[in-house]
C-alpha atoms as a printed R data frame, in Angstrom:
    type eleno elety resid chain resno        x        y        z
1   ATOM     1    CA   MET     A     1  -85.670 -305.532  -72.345
2   ATOM     2    CA   THR     A     2  -87.547 -304.349  -75.433
3   ATOM     3    CA   GLY     A     3  -90.566 -305.865  -77.146
4   ATOM     4    CA   LEU     A     4  -90.522 -307.241  -80.659
5   ATOM     5    CA   PRO     A     5  -91.198 -304.831  -83.520
6   ATOM     6    CA   SER     A     6  -94.390 -305.308  -85.513
7   ATOM     7    CA   ASP     A     7  -92.398 -306.994  -88.288
8   ATOM     8    CA   PRO     A     8  -89.444 -308.673  -86.534
9   ATOM     9    CA   ARG     A     9  -86.292 -309.587  -88.410
10  ATOM    10    CA   LEU     A    10  -86.029 -313.378  -88.457
11  ATOM    11    CA   LEU     A    11  -83.009 -315.510  -89.322
12  ATOM    12    CA   VAL     A    12  -83.627 -319.241  -89.786
13  ATOM    13    CA   VAL     A    13  -80.526 -321.456  -89.684
14  ATOM    14    CA   VAL     A    14  -80.467 -324.921  -91.270
15  ATOM    15    CA   LEU     A    15  -77.238 -326.763  -90.436
16  ATOM    16    CA   ASN     A    16  -75.990 -329.424  -92.848
17  ATOM    17    CA   TYR     A    17  -73.561 -332.257  -92.246
18  ATOM    18    CA   CYS     A    18  -73.483 -334.871  -95.004
19  ATOM    19    CA   THR     A    19  -77.247 -334.706  -95.640
20  ATOM    20    CA   PRO     A    20  -77.524 -332.211  -98.546
21  ATOM    21    CA   GLU     A    21  -80.707 -333.574 -100.113
22  ATOM    22    CA   MET     A    22  -82.449 -333.668  -96.762
23  ATOM    23    CA   THR     A    23  -81.167 -330.191  -95.921
24  ATOM    24    CA   LEU     A    24  -82.661 -328.808  -99.129
25  ATOM    25    CA   ARG     A    25  -85.955 -330.497  -98.327
26  ATOM    26    CA   SER     A    26  -85.917 -329.002  -94.836
27  ATOM    27    CA   ALA     A    27  -85.062 -325.539  -96.151
28  ATOM    28    CA   ALA     A    28  -87.941 -325.782  -98.628
29  ATOM    29    CA   THR     A    29  -90.417 -326.238  -95.766
30  ATOM    30    CA   VAL     A    30  -88.882 -323.214  -94.049
31  ATOM    31    CA   LEU     A    31  -89.159 -321.025  -97.143
32  ATOM    32    CA   ALA     A    32  -92.760 -322.097  -97.666
33  ATOM    33    CA   ASP     A    33  -93.578 -320.995  -94.114
34  ATOM    34    CA   LEU     A    34  -91.575 -317.750  -93.929
35  ATOM    35    CA   PRO     A    35  -93.344 -314.488  -93.170
36  ATOM    36    CA   VAL     A    36  -93.567 -312.245  -96.231
37  ATOM    37    CA   THR     A    37  -90.875 -309.764  -95.186
38  ATOM    38    CA   ASN     A    38  -87.814 -309.442  -92.958
39  ATOM    39    CA   ALA     A    39  -87.047 -313.159  -92.927
40  ATOM    40    CA   GLU     A    40  -84.023 -315.027  -94.281
41  ATOM    41    CA   VAL     A    41  -82.651 -318.560  -94.354
42  ATOM    42    CA   ALA     A    42  -78.968 -319.339  -93.834
43  ATOM    43    CA   ILE     A    43  -77.908 -322.851  -94.818
44  ATOM    44    CA   VAL     A    44  -74.600 -323.703  -93.140
45  ATOM    45    CA   ASP     A    45  -72.493 -326.606  -94.355
46  ATOM    46    CA   ASN     A    46  -70.387 -327.816  -91.440
47  ATOM    47    CA   ALA     A    47  -67.321 -328.878  -93.468
48  ATOM    48    CA   SER     A    48  -69.050 -332.009  -94.775
49  ATOM    49    CA   PRO     A    49  -66.532 -334.399  -96.386
50  ATOM    50    CA   ASP     A    50  -69.088 -335.839  -98.835
51  ATOM    51    CA   GLY     A    51  -69.233 -332.991 -101.352
52  ATOM    52    CA   SER     A    52  -72.272 -331.428  -99.696
53  ATOM    53    CA   ALA     A    53  -71.186 -327.905 -100.620
54  ATOM    54    CA   GLU     A    54  -71.341 -328.646 -104.344
55  ATOM    55    CA   LYS     A    55  -74.618 -330.540 -103.980
56  ATOM    56    CA   LEU     A    56  -76.154 -327.674 -102.032
57  ATOM    57    CA   HIS     A    57  -74.986 -325.172 -104.668
58  ATOM    58    CA   GLN     A    58  -76.512 -327.292 -107.394
59  ATOM    59    CA   GLY     A    59  -79.742 -327.928 -105.531
60  ATOM    60    CA   MET     A    60  -80.196 -324.276 -104.677
61  ATOM    61    CA   GLY     A    61  -79.692 -323.345 -108.320
62  ATOM    62    CA   GLU     A    62  -82.221 -325.924 -109.484
63  ATOM    63    CA   ARG     A    63  -84.770 -324.439 -107.094
64  ATOM    64    CA   GLY     A    64  -84.022 -320.853 -108.077
65  ATOM    65    CA   TRP     A    65  -82.695 -320.051 -104.633
66  ATOM    66    CA   ASP     A    66  -79.386 -318.790 -106.015
67  ATOM    67    CA   THR     A    67  -81.222 -315.608 -107.051
68  ATOM    68    CA   ASP     A    68  -83.507 -315.469 -104.001
69  ATOM    69    CA   PRO     A    69  -82.229 -312.751 -101.636
70  ATOM    70    CA   ARG     A    70  -83.790 -314.574  -98.696
71  ATOM    71    CA   VAL     A    71  -81.433 -317.560  -98.969
72  ATOM    72    CA   ARG     A    72  -77.685 -317.806  -98.327
73  ATOM    73    CA   LEU     A    73  -75.219 -320.661  -98.228
74  ATOM    74    CA   ILE     A    74  -72.401 -320.398  -95.690
75  ATOM    75    CA   LEU     A    75  -69.481 -322.826  -95.753
76  ATOM    76    CA   SER     A    76  -67.491 -323.583  -92.621
77  ATOM    77    CA   ASP     A    77  -63.863 -324.656  -92.974
78  ATOM    78    CA   VAL     A    78  -64.087 -326.768  -89.803
79  ATOM    79    CA   ASN     A    79  -66.742 -329.058  -88.390
80  ATOM    80    CA   GLY     A    80  -66.878 -327.598  -84.911
81  ATOM    81    CA   GLY     A    81  -70.131 -329.335  -84.055
82  ATOM    82    CA   PHE     A    82  -73.774 -328.350  -83.724
83  ATOM    83    CA   GLY     A    83  -73.341 -325.242  -81.615
84  ATOM    84    CA   ALA     A    84  -70.349 -323.909  -83.523
85  ATOM    85    CA   GLY     A    85  -72.064 -324.389  -86.868
86  ATOM    86    CA   ASN     A    86  -75.173 -322.522  -85.788
87  ATOM    87    CA   ASN     A    87  -73.076 -319.806  -84.153
88  ATOM    88    CA   ILE     A    88  -71.502 -319.031  -87.525
89  ATOM    89    CA   ALA     A    89  -74.833 -318.002  -88.995
90  ATOM    90    CA   VAL     A    90  -75.951 -316.098  -85.903
91  ATOM    91    CA   ARG     A    91  -72.719 -314.089  -85.886
92  ATOM    92    CA   ALA     A    92  -73.092 -313.371  -89.602
93  ATOM    93    CA   GLY     A    93  -76.582 -311.991  -88.969
94  ATOM    94    CA   MET     A    94  -78.873 -310.812  -91.727
95  ATOM    95    CA   SER     A    95  -77.659 -310.295  -95.289
96  ATOM    96    CA   ASP     A    96  -77.522 -306.517  -94.760
97  ATOM    97    CA   GLY     A    97  -75.089 -307.008  -91.872
98  ATOM    98    CA   GLY     A    98  -77.635 -306.181  -89.199
99  ATOM    99    CA   ALA     A    99  -78.731 -308.400  -86.350
100 ATOM   100    CA   PRO     A   100  -82.007 -310.327  -86.372
101 ATOM   101    CA   ASP     A   101  -84.609 -309.943  -83.652
102 ATOM   102    CA   LEU     A   102  -85.274 -313.670  -83.646
103 ATOM   103    CA   VAL     A   103  -83.205 -316.708  -84.614
104 ATOM   104    CA   MET     A   104  -84.765 -320.052  -85.442
105 ATOM   105    CA   LEU     A   105  -82.787 -323.281  -85.636
106 ATOM   106    CA   VAL     A   106  -84.129 -326.071  -87.834
107 ATOM   107    CA   ASN     A   107  -82.317 -329.394  -88.112
108 ATOM   108    CA   SER     A   108  -81.635 -330.750  -91.568
109 ATOM   109    CA   ASP     A   109  -83.883 -333.703  -90.681
110 ATOM   110    CA   ALA     A   110  -86.753 -331.512  -89.450
111 ATOM   111    CA   PHE     A   111  -89.607 -330.402  -91.702
112 ATOM   112    CA   LEU     A   112  -91.939 -327.618  -90.623
113 ATOM   113    CA   ASP     A   113  -95.701 -327.805  -90.778
114 ATOM   114    CA   GLU     A   114  -97.544 -324.851  -92.238
115 ATOM   115    CA   GLY     A   115  -97.872 -322.021  -89.727
116 ATOM   116    CA   CYS     A   116  -95.083 -323.237  -87.437
117 ATOM   117    CA   ILE     A   117  -92.925 -320.124  -87.759
118 ATOM   118    CA   GLY     A   118  -95.796 -317.682  -87.343
119 ATOM   119    CA   LEU     A   119  -97.026 -319.413  -84.189
120 ATOM   120    CA   LEU     A   120  -93.569 -319.280  -82.620
121 ATOM   121    CA   ILE     A   121  -93.193 -315.588  -83.501
122 ATOM   122    CA   GLU     A   122  -96.553 -314.796  -81.916
123 ATOM   123    CA   HIS     A   123  -95.576 -316.708  -78.787
124 ATOM   124    CA   MET     A   124  -92.347 -314.734  -78.498
125 ATOM   125    CA   ARG     A   125  -94.289 -311.515  -78.963
126 ATOM   126    CA   ALA     A   126  -96.793 -312.434  -76.245
127 ATOM   127    CA   HIS     A   127  -94.106 -313.474  -73.737
128 ATOM   128    CA   PRO     A   128  -91.371 -310.813  -73.512
129 ATOM   129    CA   ARG     A   129  -89.193 -312.977  -71.218
130 ATOM   130    CA   ALA     A   130  -89.372 -315.987  -73.525
131 ATOM   131    CA   GLY     A   131  -85.840 -316.723  -74.657
132 ATOM   132    CA   PHE     A   132  -86.821 -319.990  -76.363
133 ATOM   133    CA   ALA     A   133  -89.955 -321.364  -77.991
134 ATOM   134    CA   GLY     A   134  -89.736 -324.989  -79.088
135 ATOM   135    CA   SER     A   135  -91.939 -326.864  -81.526
136 ATOM   136    CA   GLN     A   136  -93.801 -330.104  -81.068
137 ATOM   137    CA   LEU     A   137  -91.808 -332.791  -82.883
138 ATOM   138    CA   ARG     A   138  -93.214 -336.007  -84.327
139 ATOM   139    CA   GLY     A   139  -91.715 -338.925  -86.221
140 ATOM   140    CA   GLU     A   140  -92.576 -340.131  -89.691
141 ATOM   141    CA   ASP     A   141  -95.112 -342.447  -88.074
142 ATOM   142    CA   GLY     A   142  -96.908 -339.492  -86.499
143 ATOM   143    CA   GLN     A   143  -95.771 -340.390  -82.978
144 ATOM   144    CA   VAL     A   144  -95.039 -337.259  -80.933
145 ATOM   145    CA   HIS     A   145  -91.457 -337.166  -79.636
146 ATOM   146    CA   ASN     A   146  -90.180 -335.840  -76.336
147 ATOM   147    CA   SER     A   147  -88.827 -332.362  -76.999
148 ATOM   148    CA   ALA     A   148  -89.506 -330.678  -73.638
149 ATOM   149    CA   PHE     A   149  -87.173 -331.493  -70.777
150 ATOM   150    CA   ARG     A   150  -86.099 -330.885  -67.190
151 ATOM   151    CA   PHE     A   151  -82.505 -330.026  -66.384
152 ATOM   152    CA   PRO     A   152  -80.286 -333.039  -65.561
153 ATOM   153    CA   SER     A   153  -79.582 -333.730  -61.881
154 ATOM   154    CA   VAL     A   154  -78.074 -336.381  -59.614
155 ATOM   155    CA   ALA     A   155  -81.488 -337.991  -59.075
156 ATOM   156    CA   GLY     A   156  -82.313 -337.644  -62.750
157 ATOM   157    CA   GLU     A   157  -79.132 -339.489  -63.710
158 ATOM   158    CA   PHE     A   158  -80.099 -342.378  -61.428
159 ATOM   159    CA   GLU     A   159  -83.584 -342.599  -62.960
160 ATOM   160    CA   THR     A   160  -82.238 -342.300  -66.513
161 ATOM   161    CA   ALA     A   161  -79.866 -345.217  -65.978
162 ATOM   162    CA   ALA     A   162  -82.191 -347.440  -63.937
163 ATOM   163    CA   ARG     A   163  -85.241 -347.338  -66.254
164 ATOM   164    CA   ILE     A   164  -87.516 -348.941  -63.645
165 ATOM   165    CA   GLY     A   165  -91.151 -347.898  -63.563
166 ATOM   166    CA   LEU     A   166  -91.477 -347.636  -59.778
167 ATOM   167    CA   LEU     A   167  -88.373 -345.450  -59.500
168 ATOM   168    CA   THR     A   168  -89.568 -343.286  -62.378
169 ATOM   169    CA   ARG     A   169  -92.846 -342.686  -60.555
170 ATOM   170    CA   LEU     A   170  -91.068 -341.891  -57.281
171 ATOM   171    CA   LEU     A   171  -88.567 -339.545  -58.963
172 ATOM   172    CA   TRP     A   172  -90.977 -338.012  -61.466
173 ATOM   173    CA   ARG     A   173  -89.894 -334.464  -60.619
174 ATOM   174    CA   HIS     A   174  -86.363 -335.350  -61.741
175 ATOM   175    CA   VAL     A   175  -87.122 -337.345  -64.901
176 ATOM   176    CA   VAL     A   176  -85.381 -335.415  -67.688
177 ATOM   177    CA   PRO     A   177  -87.857 -336.077  -70.557
178 ATOM   178    CA   MET     A   178  -91.128 -334.478  -69.489
179 ATOM   179    CA   PRO     A   179  -94.503 -336.011  -70.322
180 ATOM   180    CA   VAL     A   180  -95.407 -334.366  -73.618
181 ATOM   181    CA   PRO     A   181  -97.401 -331.231  -72.696
182 ATOM   182    CA   GLU     A   182 -100.769 -331.001  -74.404
183 ATOM   183    CA   ARG     A   183 -100.818 -327.223  -74.021
184 ATOM   184    CA   THR     A   184  -98.254 -324.458  -74.216
185 ATOM   185    CA   ALA     A   185  -96.070 -324.782  -71.126
186 ATOM   186    CA   ARG     A   186  -92.919 -323.455  -69.515
187 ATOM   187    CA   VAL     A   187  -90.170 -326.056  -69.393
188 ATOM   188    CA   ASP     A   188  -86.494 -326.169  -68.428
189 ATOM   189    CA   TRP     A   189  -85.143 -326.712  -71.929
190 ATOM   190    CA   VAL     A   190  -86.305 -327.629  -75.408
191 ATOM   191    CA   ALA     A   191  -84.794 -329.635  -78.247
192 ATOM   192    CA   GLY     A   192  -82.783 -327.699  -80.812
193 ATOM   193    CA   ALA     A   193  -84.322 -329.460  -83.815
194 ATOM   194    CA   SER     A   194  -86.936 -326.715  -84.239
195 ATOM   195    CA   VAL     A   195  -86.593 -323.849  -81.797
196 ATOM   196    CA   MET     A   196  -86.912 -320.067  -81.935
197 ATOM   197    CA   MET     A   197  -84.600 -317.909  -79.827
198 ATOM   198    CA   ARG     A   198  -84.673 -314.228  -78.936
199 ATOM   199    CA   MET     A   199  -81.567 -312.366  -80.058
200 ATOM   200    CA   GLU     A   200  -81.733 -310.077  -77.036
201 ATOM   201    CA   MET     A   201  -81.349 -313.138  -74.839
202 ATOM   202    CA   LEU     A   202  -78.401 -314.417  -76.875
203 ATOM   203    CA   GLU     A   203  -76.712 -311.032  -76.661
204 ATOM   204    CA   GLU     A   204  -77.043 -311.170  -72.876
205 ATOM   205    CA   VAL     A   205  -76.031 -314.756  -72.105
206 ATOM   206    CA   GLY     A   206  -73.923 -315.593  -75.166
207 ATOM   207    CA   LEU     A   207  -74.195 -318.072  -78.010
208 ATOM   208    CA   PHE     A   208  -73.685 -321.830  -77.848
209 ATOM   209    CA   ASP     A   209  -70.631 -322.934  -75.877
210 ATOM   210    CA   GLU     A   210  -68.455 -324.419  -78.623
211 ATOM   211    CA   THR     A   211  -66.697 -326.721  -76.177
212 ATOM   212    CA   PHE     A   212  -69.703 -328.975  -76.739
213 ATOM   213    CA   PHE     A   213  -69.225 -330.779  -80.030
214 ATOM   214    CA   LEU     A   214  -72.622 -332.446  -79.942
215 ATOM   215    CA   TYR     A   215  -75.177 -333.039  -77.158
216 ATOM   216    CA   TYR     A   216  -75.885 -330.925  -74.064
217 ATOM   217    CA   GLU     A   217  -75.325 -327.620  -75.893
218 ATOM   218    CA   GLU     A   218  -79.044 -326.687  -75.878
219 ATOM   219    CA   THR     A   219  -79.297 -327.737  -72.229
220 ATOM   220    CA   ASP     A   220  -76.348 -325.541  -71.299
221 ATOM   221    CA   LEU     A   221  -77.667 -322.526  -73.208
222 ATOM   222    CA   CYS     A   222  -81.141 -322.856  -71.674
223 ATOM   223    CA   LEU     A   223  -79.611 -323.161  -68.198
224 ATOM   224    CA   ARG     A   224  -77.522 -320.017  -68.693
225 ATOM   225    CA   ALA     A   225  -80.619 -318.209  -69.910
226 ATOM   226    CA   ALA     A   226  -82.744 -319.441  -66.994
227 ATOM   227    CA   ARG     A   227  -80.150 -318.223  -64.517
228 ATOM   228    CA   ALA     A   228  -80.407 -314.804  -66.179
229 ATOM   229    CA   GLY     A   229  -84.201 -314.782  -65.860
230 ATOM   230    CA   TRP     A   230  -85.185 -315.923  -69.357
231 ATOM   231    CA   GLU     A   231  -87.850 -318.543  -70.028
232 ATOM   232    CA   ALA     A   232  -88.077 -321.637  -72.234
233 ATOM   233    CA   TRP     A   233  -91.480 -322.613  -73.618
234 ATOM   234    CA   TYR     A   234  -92.917 -325.619  -75.415
235 ATOM   235    CA   VAL     A   235  -95.490 -324.615  -78.048
236 ATOM   236    CA   PRO     A   236  -97.351 -327.753  -79.230
237 ATOM   237    CA   GLU     A   237  -99.402 -325.892  -81.839
238 ATOM   238    CA   ALA     A   238  -96.173 -325.159  -83.754
239 ATOM   239    CA   ARG     A   239  -95.405 -328.536  -85.282
240 ATOM   240    CA   ALA     A   240  -92.611 -330.179  -87.235
241 ATOM   241    CA   MET     A   241  -91.702 -333.684  -88.342
242 ATOM   242    CA   HIS     A   242  -88.297 -334.820  -87.107
243 ATOM   243    CA   LEU     A   243  -86.487 -337.943  -88.255
244 ATOM   244    CA   GLY     A   244  -83.793 -337.808  -85.577
245 ATOM   245    CA   SER     A   245  -80.094 -338.832  -85.483
246 ATOM   246    CA   VAL     A   246  -79.738 -338.841  -89.275
247 ATOM   247    CA   SER     A   247  -76.460 -336.921  -89.490
248 ATOM   248    CA   THR     A   248  -74.984 -338.453  -86.309
249 ATOM   249    CA   GLY     A   249  -76.083 -342.053  -86.869
250 ATOM   250    CA   LEU     A   250  -76.428 -342.540  -83.100
251 ATOM   251    CA   GLN     A   251  -79.279 -344.957  -82.453
252 ATOM   252    CA   GLY     A   252  -80.606 -347.073  -79.592
253 ATOM   253    CA   ALA     A   253  -78.131 -349.231  -77.668
254 ATOM   254    CA   GLN     A   254  -75.246 -348.408  -79.993
255 ATOM   255    CA   ARG     A   255  -72.002 -347.444  -78.236
256 ATOM   256    CA   LYS     A   256  -71.900 -343.714  -77.608
257 ATOM   257    CA   PRO     A   257  -69.025 -341.767  -79.201
258 ATOM   258    CA   PRO     A   258  -66.365 -340.004  -77.119
259 ATOM   259    CA   TYR     A   259  -67.883 -336.576  -77.731
260 ATOM   260    CA   TRP     A   260  -71.085 -337.612  -75.909
261 ATOM   261    CA   TYR     A   261  -69.034 -338.239  -72.774
262 ATOM   262    CA   ASP     A   262  -67.047 -335.042  -73.364
263 ATOM   263    CA   SER     A   263  -70.267 -333.050  -73.476
264 ATOM   264    CA   ARG     A   264  -71.782 -334.736  -70.448
265 ATOM   265    CA   ARG     A   265  -68.720 -334.115  -68.310
266 ATOM   266    CA   HIS     A   266  -68.318 -330.524  -69.481
267 ATOM   267    CA   TYR     A   267  -71.970 -329.738  -68.761
268 ATOM   268    CA   PHE     A   268  -71.898 -330.946  -65.163
269 ATOM   269    CA   VAL     A   269  -68.431 -329.642  -64.258
270 ATOM   270    CA   LYS     A   270  -69.076 -326.251  -65.844
271 ATOM   271    CA   ASN     A   271  -72.524 -325.693  -64.373
272 ATOM   272    CA   HIS     A   272  -72.427 -327.569  -61.062
273 ATOM   273    CA   GLY     A   273  -68.790 -328.250  -60.184
274 ATOM   274    CA   ARG     A   274  -66.639 -331.358  -59.936
275 ATOM   275    CA   THR     A   275  -68.278 -332.679  -56.775
276 ATOM   276    CA   VAL     A   276  -71.727 -332.745  -58.356
277 ATOM   277    CA   HIS     A   277  -70.258 -334.234  -61.534
278 ATOM   278    CA   THR     A   278  -68.757 -337.075  -59.500
279 ATOM   279    CA   ALA     A   279  -72.093 -337.572  -57.750
280 ATOM   280    CA   THR     A   280  -73.893 -337.815  -61.098
281 ATOM   281    CA   VAL     A   281  -71.409 -340.450  -62.277
282 ATOM   282    CA   MET     A   282  -71.885 -342.553  -59.138
283 ATOM   283    CA   SER     A   283  -75.652 -342.124  -59.368
284 ATOM   284    CA   HIS     A   284  -75.624 -343.155  -63.016
285 ATOM   285    CA   VAL     A   285  -73.433 -346.176  -62.258
286 ATOM   286    CA   ALA     A   286  -75.776 -347.293  -59.466
287 ATOM   287    CA   GLY     A   287  -78.802 -346.914  -61.709
288 ATOM   288    CA   ASN     A   288  -77.087 -348.752  -64.545
289 ATOM   289    CA   LEU     A   289  -76.147 -351.678  -62.291
290 ATOM   290    CA   LEU     A   290  -79.722 -351.881  -61.047
291 ATOM   291    CA   HIS     A   291  -80.976 -351.837  -64.630
292 ATOM   292    CA   GLY     A   292  -78.521 -354.580  -65.579
293 ATOM   293    CA   LEU     A   293  -79.619 -356.764  -62.669
294 ATOM   294    CA   ARG     A   294  -83.255 -356.349  -63.653
295 ATOM   295    CA   CYS     A   295  -82.414 -357.305  -67.251
296 ATOM   296    CA   VAL     A   296  -80.645 -360.463  -66.073
297 ATOM   297    CA   VAL     A   297  -83.599 -361.482  -63.912
298 ATOM   298    CA   SER     A   298  -86.178 -360.716  -66.594
299 ATOM   299    CA   LEU     A   299  -84.036 -361.996  -69.504
300 ATOM   300    CA   ARG     A   300  -84.289 -358.631  -71.247
301 ATOM   301    CA   ARG     A   301  -81.694 -356.917  -73.369
302 ATOM   302    CA   PRO     A   302  -80.071 -353.853  -71.728
303 ATOM   303    CA   LEU     A   303  -81.087 -350.491  -73.179
304 ATOM   304    CA   GLN     A   304  -77.487 -349.245  -73.117
305 ATOM   305    CA   SER     A   305  -74.395 -350.615  -74.800
306 ATOM   306    CA   THR     A   306  -72.621 -353.142  -72.591
307 ATOM   307    CA   LEU     A   307  -69.549 -350.890  -72.882
308 ATOM   308    CA   HIS     A   308  -71.357 -347.787  -71.614
309 ATOM   309    CA   LEU     A   309  -70.581 -348.134  -67.926
310 ATOM   310    CA   GLY     A   310  -66.857 -348.621  -68.448
311 ATOM   311    CA   ASP     A   311  -66.753 -345.816  -70.994
312 ATOM   312    CA   LEU     A   312  -68.499 -343.476  -68.559
313 ATOM   313    CA   MET     A   313  -66.159 -344.314  -65.689
314 ATOM   314    CA   ARG     A   314  -62.976 -344.039  -67.737
315 ATOM   315    CA   HIS     A   315  -64.024 -340.855  -69.468
316 ATOM   316    CA   SER     A   316  -65.129 -339.225  -66.221
317 ATOM   317    CA   MET     A   317  -61.579 -339.752  -64.982
318 ATOM   318    CA   GLY     A   318  -60.200 -338.160  -68.138
319 ATOM   319    CA   ILE     A   319  -59.291 -341.447  -69.850
320 ATOM   320    CA   ARG     A   320  -60.655 -341.373  -73.388
321 ATOM   321    CA   PHE     A   321  -61.305 -344.390  -75.564
322 ATOM   322    CA   GLY     A   322  -61.221 -344.933  -79.299
323 ATOM   323    CA   ALA     A   323  -60.823 -341.940  -81.571
324 ATOM   324    CA   PRO     A   324  -60.449 -338.613  -79.763
325 ATOM   325    CA   SER     A   325  -63.240 -336.060  -79.904
326 ATOM   326    CA   LEU     A   326  -63.073 -333.810  -82.918
327 ATOM   327    CA   PRO     A   327  -61.325 -330.541  -82.054
328 ATOM   328    CA   VAL     A   328  -63.337 -327.360  -81.766
329 ATOM   329    CA   LYS     A   329  -61.510 -324.541  -83.496
330 ATOM   330    CA   ASP     A   330  -62.351 -321.035  -84.539
331 ATOM   331    CA   ASN     A   331  -64.591 -321.413  -87.567
332 ATOM   332    CA   ALA     A   332  -63.598 -319.474  -90.645
333 ATOM   333    CA   ALA     A   333  -66.846 -319.030  -92.532
334 ATOM   334    CA   ARG     A   334  -67.161 -318.158  -96.188
335 ATOM   335    CA   PRO     A   335  -70.491 -316.593  -97.122
336 ATOM   336    CA   GLU     A   336  -71.048 -317.484 -100.757
337 ATOM   337    CA   ASP     A   337  -71.614 -314.502 -103.024
338 ATOM   338    CA   GLY     A   338  -74.843 -314.524 -104.955
339 ATOM   339    CA   THR     A   339  -76.499 -317.275 -102.905
């Protein structure tokens, strides 16, 4: 393990999928907050079908970024998902072909406050075993979001599905979303909407597992890192506004797409084995039934789609529903000359 140089090489990745205007706005907040030297921004378009590539080209030109050596546009031929899209930029590295010391991921719907990047860099410098440093995230209304979490577990799945205050208090050590820390704190994993990662850690444990199309990829990477002795930290002084679910459209009690169930199953089977995966399904089913009973008694609307339980059971047995998950293929990336 080596410490950071006095002026670390930083690569910030902003991943776009059908949100070009928002992506440009996000990238502008990154550029405004970049350290003076040794920092670059890679905007990756994840094969958006809405003409995003052309809109990004145009928007970058209008802002003068097409002649700014700190900014590049990378086009992926395939939408392999969140992890695959970010992996493209990390593998490409800095514009000179070298590797960065630090990588920061910023969602297209996340907008950095002034000083966010510098605070995360200083945290990584002060904590040599920090593999991740995550920002505090807030909504447009100023409400702070959960972005620090515990790893999922059998008990955590029961609590997540049941949503009953007494059970939450009894199982507080297993509740996945942590109470928002008021001070810098070690956590199990942090949200990928605004997170800095140490390249040395990525070189040791690997990049995002591209089997995950969307969801659970940050959890998996943080778990691999933790098992190798790396730390994840929540840094509340480093702040960003995050709109949330803009490119996915997944909101509230809406039916979850097949790839959510793909990711959930892959995470548990890969990291804990089939027996534990089965236990998490049964625990989730029990919690969901308890939640449903409580909703009937109290005349409340369930927090999950009424189709969720059946979808979870079928998918856990390998029976998919609706459209199949999008395939994850090797991404052929095309760095755009002069951008």
